[in-house]
C-alpha positions as CSV (number, residue, x, y, z in Angstrom):
1,X,5.1,-1.9,-22.1
2,X,3.2,0.0,-19.4
3,X,4.2,1.0,-15.9
4,X,2.5,-1.9,-14.3
5,X,4.3,-4.5,-16.5
6,X,7.6,-2.8,-15.9
7,X,7.0,-2.6,-12.1
8,X,5.9,-6.2,-11.8
9,X,8.9,-7.4,-13.9
10,X,11.4,-5.5,-11.7
11,X,9.8,-6.7,-8.5
12,X,9.9,-10.3,-9.7
13,X,13.7,-10.3,-9.3
14,X,15.4,-11.6,-6.1
15,X,15.9,-9.0,-3.3
16,X,14.4,-6.0,-5.2
17,X,12.8,-3.1,-3.3
18,X,11.1,-0.1,-4.6
19,X,10.8,3.5,-3.3
20,X,10.5,7.2,-4.0
21,X,13.7,8.6,-2.5
22,X,13.7,11.8,-4.7
23,X,10.1,12.8,-5.1
24,X,6.6,11.5,-5.5
25,X,6.9,10.5,-9.1
26,X,10.4,9.1,-9.5
27,X,10.2,5.3,-8.9
28,X,13.5,3.7,-8.0
29,X,14.2,0.0,-7.9
30,X,17.1,-1.3,-5.9
31,X,18.8,-4.6,-5.1
32,X,20.9,-4.6,-1.9
33,X,20.2,-0.9,-1.4
34,X,21.8,-0.1,-4.8
35,X,19.8,1.4,-7.7
36,X,19.5,-0.6,-10.9
37,X,16.6,1.2,-12.6
38,X,14.6,4.4,-12.4
39,X,11.4,5.7,-14.0
40,X,8.8,8.4,-13.8
41,X,5.4,6.9,-12.8
42,X,3.3,9.8,-14.1
43,X,5.0,10.0,-17.5
44,X,6.1,6.5,-18.1
45,X,8.0,7.3,-21.2
46,X,11.5,6.1,-20.4
47,X,13.6,4.1,-17.9
48,X,17.2,4.5,-16.8
49,X,19.3,1.3,-16.6
50,X,22.9,0.7,-15.6
51,X,24.9,-0.7,-18.5
52,X,28.4,-1.9,-19.2
53,X,30.2,1.2,-20.7
54,X,31.0,-0.5,-24.0
55,X,27.5,-2.0,-24.4
56,X,26.0,1.4,-23.5
57,X,27.7,3.0,-26.5
58,X,26.7,0.1,-28.8
59,X,23.1,0.3,-27.8
60,X,23.0,4.1,-28.4
61,X,24.3,3.5,-31.9
62,X,21.8,0.6,-32.6
63,X,18.6,2.2,-31.3
64,X,17.3,5.7,-31.5
65,X,15.4,5.0,-28.3
66,X,18.6,4.6,-26.3
67,X,20.2,7.8,-25.0
68,X,22.9,8.6,-22.5
69,X,21.5,8.3,-19.0
70,X,19.3,11.3,-18.1
71,X,20.6,12.9,-14.8
72,X,23.0,9.9,-14.5
73,X,26.6,9.1,-15.1
74,X,26.5,8.9,-18.9
75,X,29.3,6.4,-19.1
76,X,27.4,3.8,-17.0
77,X,23.7,4.6,-17.5
78,X,21.4,4.6,-20.5
79,X,17.9,6.0,-20.8
80,X,15.6,3.8,-22.9
81,X,12.5,5.4,-24.4
82,X,9.9,2.7,-24.0
83,X,7.4,1.8,-26.7
84,X,9.8,3.0,-29.4
85,X,12.2,1.0,-31.6
86,X,13.2,-1.4,-28.9
87,X,10.6,-4.1,-28.2
88,X,9.5,-5.1,-24.7
89,X,11.6,-8.3,-24.6
90,X,14.7,-6.3,-25.4
91,X,13.9,-3.7,-22.7
92,X,13.6,-6.5,-20.2
93,X,16.9,-7.9,-21.3
94,X,18.6,-4.6,-20.4
95,X,16.7,-4.4,-17.1
96,X,18.2,-7.9,-16.4
97,X,21.6,-6.6,-17.4
98,X,21.3,-3.6,-15.1
99,X,20.1,-5.8,-12.2
100,X,23.0,-8.3,-12.7
101,X,25.6,-5.5,-12.9
102,X,24.5,-4.1,-9.6
103,X,24.0,-7.5,-7.9
104,X,27.5,-8.7,-9.0
105,X,29.1,-5.7,-7.3
106,X,27.3,-6.3,-3.9
107,X,29.3,-7.7,-1.0
108,X,29.1,-11.5,-0.7
109,X,27.4,-11.1,2.7
110,X,24.5,-9.2,1.1
111,X,24.3,-11.5,-1.9
112,X,24.1,-14.5,0.4
113,X,21.1,-12.9,2.2
114,X,19.4,-12.0,-1.0
115,X,19.8,-15.5,-2.5
116,X,18.4,-17.4,0.5
């Protein structure tokens, strides 16, 4: 997976916005103003995704490419090293999971706007 494929995949989801709130290289994807994934555009080596806490631990045990979330709450975030032992379709599955976790927590009023 490369940065363009990753970016296009994230932007294909309903209501997603992108930005650089921290610096010029940290690309953040949000739904309803809430972060669901982060990466570095200059060194596209990994992504951070939100994850159900029990699944987060399971993934870390199953894949060497999955680590506790770098600079994030390690209970709720994983860092996935791309182009390692997790294939692209699996990475996309966890991006989907992260998006859905964040979307599900949004207020109904915001969800309704995003779904329209």
